C-alpha positions in Angstrom: 9.0 0.6 21.3 6.4 -1.0 19.0 4.3 0.9 16.7 0.6 1.1 17.5 -1.7 -1.3 15.5 -4.4 0.1 13.3 -7.0 -0.9 15.9 -5.2 1.2 18.6 -5.2 4.2 16.2 -8.9 3.8 15.5 -9.8 3.5 19.2 -7.7 6.5 20.1 -9.2 8.7 17.4 -12.7 7.5 18.3 -12.1 8.6 21.9 -10.8 12.0 20.8 -13.8 12.5 18.4 -16.2 11.6 21.3 -14.5 14.2 23.5 -14.8 16.8 20.7 -18.4 15.8 20.1 -19.2 16.3 23.8 -17.6 19.8 23.7 -19.5 20.6 20.5 -16.3 21.2 18.5 -17.3 20.3 15.0 -14.1 21.5 13.3 -12.1 19.3 15.7 -14.3 16.3 14.8 -13.9 17.0 11.1 -10.1 17.4 11.4 -9.8 14.2 13.5 -11.8 12.3 10.9 -9.6 13.5 8.1 -6.5 12.7 10.1 -7.8 9.2 10.9 -8.4 8.5 7.3 -4.9 9.8 6.4 -3.3 7.5 9.1 -5.3 4.5 7.9 -4.4 5.1 4.3 -0.8 5.5 5.2 -0.8 2.3 7.2 -2.5 0.4 4.4 -0.2 1.8 1.8 2.8 1.0 3.9 1.7 -2.6 4.2 1.0 -2.8 0.5 4.4 -1.4 -0.3 6.0 -3.9 2.1 4.1 -6.7 0.5 5.1 -5.7 -3.0 8.8 -5.4 -1.9 8.6 -8.9 -0.4 6.9 -10.5 -3.3 8.9 -11.9 -6.2 9.0 -9.1 -8.8 8.7 -11.5 -11.8 5.9 -13.3 -13.5 5.9 -16.1 -16.0 5.3 -15.2 -19.7 3.6 -18.0 -21.6 4.6 -16.7 -25.0 8.4 -16.7 -24.3 8.3 -19.3 -21.5 10.5 -17.0 -19.5 10.1 -14.8 -16.4 9.5 -11.1 -17.1 9.6 -8.2 -14.7 6.2 -6.7 -13.8 7.0 -3.3 -12.4 5.1 -0.9 -14.7 6.8 -0.2 -18.0 9.7 -2.4 -16.9 7.7 -5.4 -18.2 7.9 -4.2 -21.7 11.5 -3.2 -21.5 12.5 -6.5 -19.8 10.6 -8.6 -22.4 12.3 -6.7 -25.2 15.8 -6.9 -23.7 15.7 -10.6 -23.0 17.8 -12.7 -25.4 15.5 -14.6 -27.8 16.0 -18.3 -28.3 16.5 -19.4 -31.9 14.2 -21.9 -33.4 16.0 -25.1 -34.3 
């Protein structure tokens, strides 16, 4: 069973909000709007987290000419813990 796309979620919530509007149920409209924003945010964050997990977690450091980790404070720790090359 495939998950609904974000477009299907938006269309579904729009239909529910229209029904609530026709029935003059303001609190239902407000709650549906908040729920829709929550679902959209969760879908977007899920995609961002997936993209971050797929991406390479390193970046190139010009100063040391090495790759360093870029996950928050890990960048500083990784750059300090890398063995330094001795100048010849």
